[in-house]
C-alpha positions as CSV (number, residue, x, y, z in Angstrom):
1,X,-16.9,8.3,-29.9
2,X,-17.9,9.2,-33.5
3,X,-19.3,6.1,-35.4
4,X,-17.1,6.8,-38.4
5,X,-14.0,6.7,-36.1
6,X,-15.2,3.4,-34.5
7,X,-15.6,1.8,-38.0
8,X,-11.9,2.7,-38.7
9,X,-10.7,0.9,-35.5
10,X,-9.3,-2.6,-35.6
11,X,-11.8,-5.4,-34.8
12,X,-10.5,-5.9,-31.2
13,X,-11.1,-2.2,-30.5
14,X,-14.5,-1.8,-32.1
15,X,-16.3,-3.2,-29.1
16,X,-16.7,-0.6,-26.2
17,X,-16.3,-3.3,-23.5
18,X,-13.1,-4.4,-25.0
19,X,-11.8,-0.8,-25.1
20,X,-12.7,-0.5,-21.5
21,X,-10.9,-3.7,-20.5
22,X,-7.8,-2.7,-22.5
23,X,-7.7,0.8,-20.9
24,X,-8.0,-0.7,-17.4
25,X,-5.3,-3.3,-18.2
26,X,-3.0,-0.6,-19.5
27,X,-3.4,1.4,-16.3
28,X,-2.6,-1.8,-14.2
29,X,0.5,-2.5,-16.3
30,X,1.6,1.1,-15.8
31,X,1.0,0.9,-12.0
32,X,2.9,-2.4,-11.9
33,X,6.0,-0.7,-13.4
34,X,5.6,2.0,-10.7
35,X,5.4,-0.6,-8.0
36,X,8.7,-2.1,-9.2
37,X,10.3,1.4,-9.3
38,X,9.2,2.4,-5.8
39,X,9.9,-1.1,-4.5
40,X,13.5,-0.8,-5.5
41,X,13.8,2.4,-3.6
42,X,12.1,1.0,-0.6
43,X,14.4,-2.1,-0.7
44,X,17.5,0.0,-1.0
45,X,16.4,2.2,1.9
46,X,15.6,-0.8,4.1
47,X,19.1,-2.3,3.5
48,X,20.8,0.9,4.5
49,X,18.4,1.4,7.3
50,X,19.4,-1.9,8.7
51,X,23.1,-1.3,8.1
52,X,23.2,2.2,9.7
53,X,20.3,1.9,12.1
54,X,21.4,4.4,14.8
55,X,22.4,7.1,12.3
56,X,19.1,6.7,10.3
57,X,17.1,7.0,13.6
58,X,19.1,10.1,14.5
59,X,18.4,11.6,11.0
60,X,14.7,10.7,11.2
61,X,14.4,12.7,14.5
62,X,14.8,15.9,12.4
63,X,11.6,15.3,10.4
64,X,8.4,16.9,11.5
65,X,6.2,13.9,12.4
66,X,3.1,16.1,13.0
67,X,3.2,17.6,9.5
68,X,3.8,14.1,8.0
69,X,0.8,12.8,10.0
70,X,-1.4,15.7,8.9
71,X,-0.4,15.1,5.3
72,X,-1.3,11.4,5.7
73,X,-4.8,12.3,6.9
74,X,-5.2,14.8,4.0
75,X,-4.1,12.2,1.4
76,X,-6.4,9.5,2.8
77,X,-9.3,12.0,2.7
78,X,-8.5,12.8,-0.9
79,X,-8.6,9.1,-1.8
80,X,-12.1,9.0,-0.2
81,X,-13.2,11.8,-2.5
82,X,-11.7,10.3,-5.6
83,X,-13.5,7.0,-4.7
84,X,-16.7,9.0,-4.6
85,X,-15.8,10.6,-8.0
86,X,-15.5,7.1,-9.5
87,X,-18.8,6.0,-8.0
88,X,-20.5,9.2,-9.4
89,X,-18.9,8.5,-12.8
90,X,-20.3,5.0,-12.9
91,X,-23.7,6.4,-12.0
92,X,-23.3,8.8,-14.9
93,X,-23.5,11.9,-12.8
94,X,-21.1,14.3,-14.4
95,X,-21.8,17.2,-12.0
96,X,-21.2,15.1,-8.9
97,X,-18.1,13.6,-10.4
98,X,-16.7,17.1,-10.9
99,X,-17.5,18.2,-7.3
100,X,-15.6,15.2,-5.9
101,X,-12.7,15.7,-8.3
102,X,-12.5,19.3,-7.3
103,X,-12.4,18.3,-3.6
104,X,-9.5,15.9,-4.4
105,X,-7.6,18.6,-6.2
106,X,-8.0,21.0,-3.3
107,X,-6.7,18.5,-0.8
108,X,-3.8,17.6,-3.1
109,X,-2.8,21.3,-3.3
110,X,-3.0,21.5,0.5
111,X,-0.8,18.4,0.8
112,X,1.8,19.9,-1.6
113,X,1.7,23.2,0.3
114,X,2.5,21.4,3.6
115,X,5.2,19.5,1.9
116,X,6.7,22.8,0.6
117,X,6.7,24.1,4.2
118,X,8.6,21.0,5.3
119,X,11.1,21.4,2.6
120,X,11.6,25.1,3.6
121,X,12.2,24.0,7.2
122,X,14.7,21.4,6.0
123,X,16.5,24.1,4.0
124,X,16.5,26.5,7.0
125,X,17.9,23.8,9.3
126,X,20.6,22.9,6.7
127,X,19.4,19.4,6.2
128,X,19.9,19.5,2.5
129,X,22.7,16.9,1.6
130,X,25.9,18.6,0.5
131,X,28.7,20.8,1.7
132,X,26.5,22.8,4.1
133,X,24.7,19.8,5.6
134,X,24.5,20.4,9.4
135,X,23.4,17.9,12.1
136,X,24.5,17.4,15.6
137,X,27.6,15.2,16.1
138,X,31.2,15.3,15.1
139,X,31.6,11.7,13.7
140,X,32.2,12.1,10.0
141,X,30.9,8.7,9.2
142,X,27.7,9.3,11.2
143,X,27.1,12.6,9.4
144,X,27.6,10.9,6.1
145,X,25.1,8.2,7.0
146,X,22.6,10.9,8.0
147,X,23.1,12.6,4.7
148,X,22.3,9.3,3.0
149,X,19.1,9.2,4.9
150,X,18.1,12.6,3.7
151,X,19.1,11.7,0.1
152,X,16.5,8.9,0.3
153,X,14.1,11.3,1.9
154,X,14.3,14.0,-0.7
155,X,14.4,11.5,-3.6
156,X,11.4,9.5,-2.5
157,X,9.2,12.3,-1.3
158,X,10.2,14.4,-4.3
159,X,9.2,11.7,-6.8
160,X,6.0,11.1,-4.8
161,X,5.2,14.9,-5.0
162,X,5.9,14.8,-8.8
163,X,3.4,11.9,-9.1
164,X,0.8,14.0,-7.2
165,X,1.4,17.0,-9.4
166,X,0.9,14.8,-12.5
167,X,-2.3,13.3,-11.0
168,X,-3.6,16.7,-10.0
169,X,-3.0,18.0,-13.6
170,X,-4.9,15.1,-15.1
171,X,-7.8,15.7,-12.7
172,X,-7.9,19.4,-13.5
173,X,-8.0,18.5,-17.2
174,X,-10.9,16.1,-16.5
175,X,-12.7,18.8,-14.6
176,X,-12.4,21.3,-17.4
177,X,-13.5,18.7,-19.9
178,X,-16.6,17.9,-17.8
179,X,-17.4,21.7,-17.6
180,X,-17.3,22.0,-21.4
181,X,-19.4,18.9,-22.0
182,X,-23.1,19.2,-21.4
183,X,-23.8,15.6,-22.3
184,X,-25.3,13.6,-19.4
185,X,-25.1,10.8,-18.4
186,X,-21.3,10.5,-18.8
187,X,-20.0,8.5,-21.7
188,X,-18.3,5.2,-21.1
189,X,-15.0,6.8,-22.2
190,X,-15.3,9.4,-19.5
191,X,-16.1,6.8,-16.9
192,X,-13.0,4.8,-17.9
193,X,-10.9,8.0,-17.6
194,X,-12.2,8.7,-14.1
195,X,-11.7,5.1,-13.0
196,X,-8.1,5.2,-14.3
197,X,-7.6,8.5,-12.4
198,X,-8.9,6.8,-9.3
199,X,-6.6,3.8,-9.6
200,X,-3.6,6.1,-10.1
201,X,-4.6,8.2,-7.1
202,X,-5.0,5.3,-4.8
203,X,-1.6,4.1,-5.8
204,X,-0.1,7.5,-4.9
205,X,-1.9,7.2,-1.5
206,X,-0.5,3.7,-0.9
207,X,3.0,4.9,-1.6
208,X,2.7,7.6,1.0
209,X,1.4,5.1,3.5
210,X,4.7,3.3,3.1
211,X,6.8,6.5,3.2
212,X,5.4,7.6,6.5
213,X,6.7,4.8,8.6
214,X,9.9,4.4,6.6
215,X,10.9,8.0,7.0
216,X,9.0,9.8,9.7
217,X,8.4,7.1,12.2
218,X,11.9,5.6,12.1
219,X,13.0,7.7,15.1
220,X,10.1,6.7,17.2
221,X,11.8,3.4,18.1
222,X,13.8,5.4,20.7
223,X,10.7,6.0,22.7
């Protein structure tokens, strides 16, 4: 950061360590609000899952467990690469940080592509809640409960996908910034940015780890 700009900052921001601590604290506060948001969705789903157990199990049977499992492996692998990016950033290696961020972005795009395939399958099989919703069975209440399951499914996976798109966009911006910057080792500001990206991405990963058993593995209790 330019020294003139630093001199204009308030006293509590003039120290680089304090700025780093505040940036990290800000990210943790943001992630806490995200935990509360997703926690409310998970709680609501669990309540209805207990209330309409058989119908939720029947609805879960329509999901593609193999694609869900594949996406889990891809997302866990992307978290591994983003952890490597954070380590490289702390080591001050801008080039290695970029390579690991690029690998994370590629895996994220693959994840979203597989998710798009799943959504297309759901559309083809008429599993979109609404007038044309079509599942086996004639009991209107059971069909309504299965629609409720798919409402949760599309809301939660859709919001998760939106978070992934946002995270991927930030990583792409960081990659472009690193390509334009020849300064090495990385500045503390850049290291803080990469660390914040890593925290966010691990959170996105954890959310999916909860979504997998809640949505995809519900139907396995029949086995």
